[in-house]
C-alpha positions, -999 to +999 in steps of 0.1 A: +000+000+000+013+034-009+010+060+019+003+097+016+035+115+005+053+084-009+064+079-044+036+058-060+037+038-093+014+065-106+039+092-099+067+072-116+044+067-146+037+104-147+074+112-146+082+089-175+053+100-197+058+137-190+095+133-199+085+115-231+060+143-240+087+169-234+111+150-257+085+149-285+071+184-284+100+203-270+112+219-237+097+254-242+072+249-213+098+233-191+121+263-195+093+288-190+082+271-158+117+268-145+124+305-151+096+316-127+089+310-090+073+277-079+037+288-081+010+272-061-010+245-079-041+254-058-055+278-084-050+252-111-071+227-093-101+250-089-130+256-112-129+290-130-162+309-132-181+309-166-210+329-179-237+302-183-268+290-166-250+266-143-237+281-110-205+265-097-197+265-060-164+255-044-176+237-013-154+242+018-160+210+037-150+203+073-121+183+058-109+215+040-112+236+071-088+212+088-064+218+059-053+181+052-026+180+025-016+154-001+020+154-012+024+149-050+053+141-071+058+149-108+089+144-130+108+129-101+106+162-080+084+168-050+058+196-057+041+221-033+016+204-010-019+206-023-050+209-001-076+182-005-105+202-020-140+190-025-159+204-055-196+207-055-215+216-087-249+232-082-271+237-113-295+266-112-331+260-122-333+265-160-355+292-173-378+286-203-359+283-235-325+280-218-317+244-230-288+257-251-273+273-220-275+241-200-257+222-229-231+249-230-227+247-192-222+209-193-197+211-222-178+239-204-176+219-171-164+188-191-137+210-207-126+224-173-123+189-159-102+177-188-079+208-185-075+202-148-065+165-155-041+176-182-024+202-159-022+176-131-005+150-153+017+175-172+025+201-145+053+217-164+030+230-191+023+267-186-014+270-176-020+302-195-010+285-228-030+253-225-063+253-246-086+225-256-112+219-283-132+189-293-126+169-325-154+154-344-143+118-351-165+092-368-192+073-349-171+062-320-183+063-284-149+079-276-144+117-274-114+133-289-098+167-280-069+186-294-049+203-266-028+232-278+001+239-255+015+268-277+013+280-313+029+249-327+028+223-300-002+201-295-013+167-282-045+146-285-067+137-255-090+106-258-119+101-234-132+066-236-161+046-223-149+025-193-175-002-201-159-013-233-129-036-229-113-027-262-110+009-251-090+000-221-066-021-242-058+008-266-026+017-247-012-018-246-019-023-283-003+010-292+029+001-273+029-033-289+027-019-324+053+007-317+078-019-304+073-038-336+081-008-358+045+000-369+039+037-371+013+047-345+009+077-321+031+077-290+014+073-257+022+101-232+000+092-203-029+069-194-054+078-166-072+045-163-095+057-134-110+084-156-107+067-190-083+093-204-053+089-227-030+116-238-013+107-271+009+122-299-009+146-323-002+133-358-021+161-375-053+163-394-041+151-429-057+116-431-057+096-464-093+106-470-083+143-474-063+133-505-092+116-523-094+143-550-056+144-557-041+127-587-035+090-585+003+097-588+001+115-554-024+091-538-007+060-549+025+068-529+003+073-497-016+041-503+016+022-507+029+036-475-003+025-457+001-010-472+038-010-460+025-005-424-003-031-425+021-056-441+043-052-410+013-061-389+003-091-411+039-104-410+042-107-372+049-143-362+023-162-342+047-164-313+047-126-310+009-124-314+003-148-285+016-122-259-012-098-269-040-123-267-054-110-233-056-074-247-075-083-279-112-088-287-125-121-299-109-134-331-127-135-364-147-167-366-179-179-383-200-164-355-185-129-361-189-131-398-226-141-393-230-112-370-217-088-396-243-102-421-272-098-396-260-063-388-264-054-425-298-070-428-312-053-397-297-019-399-292-013-436-319-033-453-343-030-424-338+006-411-325+023-442-343+005-471-373-006-450-372-042-464-398-063-446-388-085-417-400-116-434-379-109-465-349-102-443-353-134-424-356-153-456-323-139-469-304-142-436-307-180-436-294-184-472-270-214-471-245-195-492-240-169-464-234-196-438-209-213-461-190-181-467-187-176-429-174-211-424-150-209-453-134-176-440-132-191-405-111-220-419-084-198-434-051-190-416-053-159-394-029-130-388-033-099-367-055-074-384-064-037-378-101-044-383-109-008-394-082-002-420-098+026-440-088+061-453-099+080-422-078+058-399-046+065-418-028+097-411-002+111-435+026+128-417+058+138-435+046+118-465+044+086-444+013+067-433+006+062-396-022+041-382-048+052-357-080+037-342-065+002-339-083-008-307-103-034-326-071-053-336-076-091-334-067-123-352-083-124-386-077-125-424-051-102-440-076-099-469-101-083-446-078-054-440-069-052-477-106-052-486-113-025-460-089-002-478-096-011-514-134-010-510-135+019-486-169+036-491-153+070-482-131+069-513-140+060-549-111+039-561-112+027-597-108-010-607-074-002-622-062+015-590-074-014-569-055-038-592-023-018-588-025-019-550-032-056-549-001-062-571+019-040-548+007-059-517+015-093-534+050-081-544+059-067-510+048-099-493+068-120-517+098-098-510+094-105-474+095-143-481+058-148-475+038-171-498+006-155-511-024-178-513-034-184-549-070-179-538-062-143-526-085-127-552-114-149-543-109-145-506-105-108-511-139-106-527-156-125-499-139-103-473-150-073-492-186-085-490-183-090-453-166-056-447-192-038-468-220-055-449-205-044-417-200-008-429-235-005-443-249-019-411-229+007-392-241+035-414-277+026-409-273+023-371-252+054-366-272+075-390-308+065-380-304+054-344-275+075-331-285+105-352-251+108-371-269+114-404-237+123-423-229+085-424-259+080-447-243+098-476-219+068-480-246+042-483-250+045-522-213+040-529-211+011-505-242-005-519-229-002-554-197-021-545-217-047-526-241-053-555-211-059-579-195-084-555-227-103-546-237-105-582-207-127-589-215-153-561-237-180-574-250-191-540-264-156-533-286-150-563-317-141-541-297-115-523-282-102-556-317-098-570-329-078-540-298-055-541-304-049-578-340-039-572-330-015-545-308+003-571 
């Protein structure tokens, strides 16, 4: 048990991560802090007043009147003793039509909390320079924030849902990928109790942003992305075993069948309003069950699981991977299909062929034998991936209210129609997809 005032594992972790952060974004804040007096942290642990409907009160409890203190340690050096302060938030009764003010109040309180946690874990940052703003990021239940420490120094803060196991494993997966030379954001600090992770800011230029550039430009970025995913696919099984406890369930027939049902329920049902009886009839097609069994029988590697243009950041003309918390054992072709049949980007058939050839050649150069059935397996994985994506668009757009996802349904449906039309055992489904247009 760690007593008050002792050096805890948390403190050592903070020291290490803060040092790493300073190494990556510079020592400007370190120098600025060192040049002034050792200011009290008490003000930084309080809640600043804001002009909104909520009224914030700093409760002075009996414990505070007795002035108990906690000794803290950051960067290996003892800091000024901090009083144990109890915060109480009191919301004033909202007036008619003041809903927007309440929302603003809630958002502002959340921002203040995140800033306080940032200052606590990175005490050498100058508090007057630290600013935070939310980042809109897909349909995830995680919240993303960009923290600006100065004009050209930033980091990303991720707030995740404590109830989902894969969110808690993000840090271990990131460290694992980094150790094996796969380009991912560096982890600066993980606050497990609050579900907060401070990571390297790779910038805002994802592969998706280059979708209108010439193929000559885009091809180099796609090849760089394939280089990274090939590193993941090439990891030996002995290495992958050590990550088993941190990974979700592997791809198997049950998961492939779940993707199929997800599509039938949320895309065909919610978006296209196909009758329940028709959907049940199609769901039990023997061909779909056989595809799931066939894919389950093939050799697995570690896969990203969501390898698409918005999860690939281009920094200094090199691809880096993000949102890899769904990594698990699966088929390499699933990742390849996720990129080549990405509904966010309209790749031509010729461009897909070039990238498939590049993937084959790079794997051959690494001494890995490519299954002669790659093209066929790729098509089946593309069907699965598109079903999963379309199900997600229907669910996120119509249930969660993220309607912007619905704009990608037509392109994804077009790709799915073309693939399903080539599978003899799925003619009833192909007929329905053709009718939906």
